[in-house]
N, C-alpha and C positions, 0 to 999 in steps of 0.2 A: 504494500500500500504506500503510495507516494505521500510525502509530507509537504504541505504548501509552504513555499518560501516567500515571505513578505518582506518588504523594505519600508522603513519609516522615512518619510520625506522631512528633512531638517531645514536645509537652506538651498537656494538656487545655485549656490557655488558648488554643490555636490551633485547636481542633476545629471551630469554626464556619466556618473558611476552606475546609474540605473540601467545603462545599456552594457554593463561590464560584468562578467567576462563576455556575455552575449545578451541581446535583448530579451530572449525567452527564459533567462535564468529565474526570473521572479514571477510568481503567479499573481502578485498584487502589490499595491502601494497604499500605505496609510498616510493620510494627509490631515494635519491639524486644521480645524475649521478657520482659525485666525489667519493661517497662510492663504487659504482660499479667499478670505475676506480682504486681505491686504493686497493681493496681486492675482485676481481671478483670471485675467487674460493670460498672464504668464504661466499660471498653473495649468490652464487648458492647453496651452502650447506645449508645455512639458509632457503632459499625458499623451498628446498626439504625436510628438516628435522624438521623445526620449525613451519611450517604452514600447514594447512589442504590441502589435495589434491584439485586441481583446484582453489586454492586461486589466485585471480588476482593480478598482480603487474603492477605498472607504474614506469617509470624512469623519474624523473624530470630532464630535460637537464641542469638546473642550469645556463643557459646562462646569466642571469642577473648579476651574480657574476663579470663578466668582465667589467661592466659599472661603477663600483664603484672605490673608492680609491684602487690602487694596494696593498697598505699596508695591506688591509683586507684579502687578499688571499696569503700573503707572510709569510715565516717563520722568525725566529729571525735574520737570516743572510740577510734578505731582498730579498731572492730568492722566486719565486713562489712555493707554496706547491706542493709536488709531484703529488697528486691527481688532483690538478688544472692544472698543467703542462701537465699531461696525457690527460685531457679533451681538453685543447687548441690544443695539437698536433692532437688529433682525429678530432676536428672540423675544423682544418686548418685555412687558411687565412680568415679574418685578425687577429683572436685571437692568433694564434701561433706566430705572429710577434709582437704583442703589450703586451702580457701577462707579468705582473710584471713591465712594463715600464710606462704605462699610461692607463687611462680608455678608454674603447671602446666608440666611439661617433657615433651618427646616420649616419653621412656622411661616416663613414667607410663601411657601408653596403648599401649605396645608389646605387652604380653600380649594374645593374641588374644581370650581370654574377657572380659578387662576392657574392651577397645574395643568388642566386639560388644554387651555388656550396656549400655554407656554410650550407644552409638548408638541402640539400641532404646528406651531410656528417653527420649532426646531426641526421637525420632520420635513416640513415644506422647504426649509432652507437647504437641507441636504439633497433633496430630490430636484430642486430647481435652480439653485444659485450657480453652481459650477457647470451643470449640464447645459445651461443656457450659453455660457461662454464657449463651451466645447463646440456646440452647434454653429456658433458664429465665427469660430476661429478660421483663419485662412487655410490652415493645414487640413481642416475638415473637408474642404472643397475637392481635395484630390483623393478622398477615400470613398470606397463603396459603403453603402449602408451597413452591410454585413461586417465591415471592418471598423465601424464607428461605435465605440463603447461610450455611451452618454451617461446613463444612470449609474449611481454607485452600486456596488455589488450587494450591499445591504444598507438599510437605515439603522443607525446606532441610536438607541434611546438616550435621552439626556441622563446624566449620571452624576454622582457626587462621591467623593473620597470617603471611605469608611475605615475607622480604626476600631480597636476593641472597646474603646471608651465612648465612641459615638455611634456604634452599631444600632442601638435601639432607636436613635433619633433619625439617622439617615436611611437605614434600610427600608422602612415603609415608603419613603419618598421614592427611592430607586425602584422598588417593586411596582408601585403604582405608575410611575413614569414609563416603565417597560410595558405594562399592560396597555396604557394609552397609546404608546408608539405602535404596538401591534395592531390596535384598532384603527389607527390612522394610516396604516400601510396595508390596504386590502390585497395588493398584489406585490410580489417581491419578498425579499427576506428582511427580517428584523433581528438585530443583535442587541444585546445588552452589554455595556462595558462594566466590568467588575473590577474596581480599583480600590485596593485595600492595603493596609499596613502589614508588615511582616508579622505583627502580633496576632492578626486575625487568622493567618494560615497555620500558626503553631498552636492555636487554641481550639481543641477538638469541638467544644460546644459552639463557639462562634462560627467555625467553619461549617459545621453541620447546619446551624440555623440559617446561614446565608444560602447554602446550596439547596436546602429544602424549600426556602421561600422562592427562589428562582425556578425551581423545578416545576412549580405550579403555573408558570407563565408560558404561553405557547410561543416560545422563541425559537429561532433557527440556529442561533449560535451566540458566542460570547467573545468579547475582547477582554483578556485578563492582563492586569498590570499590578505587580506586587512592588510596592514602594521601595526603590533603591536596593533590590535584591540582586546582589552580585553573586552569581552561581559559583565562581571560583573561591569566594570567601564565606559563603553561606554555611550555616550550621546544618547538621544532619536533620534536625527537627524542621528547619525551614524548607529544605529540599524535599523531605518526605511530605511535608504539608503542601507544598506546591504541587507535587505529583498527585496526591490524593484529592486535593481541591479541584484540580483540572479534570481528573478522572471522573469525579462525581458530576461536575457540570456537563461533561461530555455525554453522559447518559447512555453508556454502552455504544457509543459511536453514532447516536442518532442526532447529535448536535455538533456543530463546529465549535472548536475552542482554539483561539489564537493567543499565544503569549506575545504581546506587542513589544516587549523588551526582554528577549530571551537569548541564552547562549547555548553551548553545546549540550549541557545537561537537558535542557528543554527539548532540543532536537532529538536526543536519544529517547526521551520520555514520549515523544510523538511517534516513534517507531515501534516495531514489535517488541523490542527490548523493554520498553516502558509501558507495554500494554495499550499503545495508541491513546495515551492520556490526553494528547492534544492532536488537533488536525493540522495545525500550522504554527510557525514561529516567525516573528519579525525581529529585525535589528536595523540599525542605521548604517549608512556607509562608513561611519567612523565610530563615534562613541554612542552606541545604542543597545548594547546587550543588557544594560541595566540603567535605570534613570529614577531620580527623585521626583515625587509628585510636586513638591514645593521646590522651585528652582534654587540651586546654590551656585556660588561662584565657580567659574571654569578653571581658574588657576593658570599657570604658565604652560603653554603647549610644548610637548616634547615628542620626539619620534618614538613610536612603539612598533615593534615587529611581532607579528603573530607566529608563535611557535606551534606548528601543527600537532606535534605529539603531546604538547601540554594543553592544547586547545585554549590558549590564552595569549593576550598581548602583554609583552613586557617591554621595559625601556630598552631602546636600541643598545645602549652601552652595556646593560646586563646581558643581553642576548650575545653581543660581541664577545664578552668575557667568557660566557659558557662555551661558545663555539671554539674559541681559541684554546680553552682548557681541554676540550675534547679533541683538539687537533683536526677539526673538521674544515678549517680554513687553510689547510696546507695545499689543497688543490680543489678545483671546482667539482671534480667527480665525487670526492668525499662529501662535500657540502650537499650536493644534490641527492646523494644516496642516503645521507643521515638526517638532513634538515628539510629541504624542500626542492622539488623538481617542477614547480608550477611554471607557467610560461613567463611570468614576471621575474621570477628568480633566475630562470635560464637566460632571459634576455638581459637582465641587469648585470649578472656576473660575466656573461659572454666569454666563458672559459677562464676568467681571471678572478680568483677568490678575493683579491684585494678590492674588487669592485663592490663587495658587500657594504663597504663604507658609504655607498651612494644611498643606502636606506637611512643613513644617519646624518646626511649633510645638513649643516646648519650655518646660520649667519648670526654674528654677535651684534646686539643692539643695546643702546643705553636706555635704561628704564628708570623713571623717577620713583623712588621709594621714600619712606618717612625720613630716613637719615641721609638722604641725598641720592645721587645717581649711581646706579649699579649696572654692570654689563652682564647681559644674559644672552645665552645662545638659544635661538629659535630655529626650528626645522625649516628648511627651504620648502617652497611650494612643490618642487619636483620630488623631494624626499617624502613628503606627505603622500603624494600621489602614488609613488612606488609602494609604500607601505599599505595603502588602501587597496591598490590593485591586487597585491599579493594576498591580503586579507580576504577580499571578495572571492578570489579563486578558491581559497581554502574552504570558505564557508559553503560554496557550491558543492565541493567534494563531500563535506560533512553531511549535507542534506541527502545527497545521493546514497552515501554509505549507510546512514541511519535507516533509510527506507528500504534498502536492498540487501545489505549484508546480514548473514545469520547472527542472532544475538550473541552467540559465544565468540564470534570473531570480534565484535565490537568490545566485549568485555576483555578479551585478550589484548586488544589494542590499548585499552586503558592501562592494563597491567604492564604492558611493554613500555609505555610512555613513562610510567612511574619508575621502572627499573632503569630506564635509559638516562633519566635526568636527575635522580635523587643525589648522585654524587657531586653535582655542580649546583643544583637548585636547593639542596637540603630537603629534609623531610617536609618542612612547611611548604616548600615550593611545589611539591607533588601531592600534598595531602588531599587536594580536591579530587584527584583521579581515584584515589583509594576510597574516598567517601562516596563518589558517584557509583563505583562498583558495588559498594556495600548496600546502597539503596536500591540499585537496579537489579542486582543478582540475588534471587531468593536462596541460592546455595552458597552465598559468599562465605569464604573461609580465609581469614587473614593469614 
């Protein structure tokens, strides 16, 4: 059974990567509604020109953004960002009245008429806003009707972030919004977005309560987002909770479940090894395998190289040190045999292992800090592109392997990666591989 490979659209600067390694790599694209509000014509052109014909798309309504501190969605002048203000106006009351002033509260949506009108406007926005621009796009003129994908793959019900302490307040709103979205979408699919804290998925009672409530709604699928869940550093309870949570929502394969910020563990859980707990997994072209619900600062960008056998990105300098210690940079043949033989790595090295440095090229810039100017090295644009192209090739291989390889082969690969790198990465550097095996293998024996 294939695993749907989705990509999250982050910025227009990354749009060319949606056609890499080839345009049919991805079954679908997930777009934040504020991006569609900010640049609808550009988004329509992207879908028509940068993705394969019939590539599915979903609009994340991003309604959770209004329940947090208004400062998070405001500009430097304290005014709501234009894209957020456009969304609020489209969604109407109560968002249009409180945006930028205070957080949305559950009681704002308790009146039945208020919630129903709000949901209807949210559904209408998804069905009509971007599709109208797609139809009017110049690129659409050169496509046959059969090649023109206008409507979103599914309507996503308005949703709000739930923690173990706010479950009782927000869950009824989420459930009722999902029911109303189903009623407002008589044809086509309707999904619910289930966005929760890590605490929810490790709490058996909270997890069961949420899954039971959603199981009563006639939904076609779910978008799952676990707040800031980094699968390489997650605990066993969190990973087991993720797998069980998604499996219950999946309802024995009758519903689609897409982890919109997932890594290799989620990909394995979507395959036979994980009992097909998910139907698909999404990630971004760059930093998208985990994400905080409430945005945090991005920090200083650094080059990161994806190590295939570890299934994780690490700092270029750390990767370089590992490969040198293993003597895999003595010649290109050793590198490709032990590290990576993807087209990007083959082309970058071009027979000379010294060219691995191209993945870590940087330029030094002066940056103002509290105590004065400091000089910091930033990766060059070309180095970032090389790392991203390598990463995307490896992700494609992971999806294919997880959907086709026998479970034991996948488990053996995790063990091989652990054995291969523990002498240079340390036990902590390979611990995630051992933990993944423990959770996915019912016959695990350390």
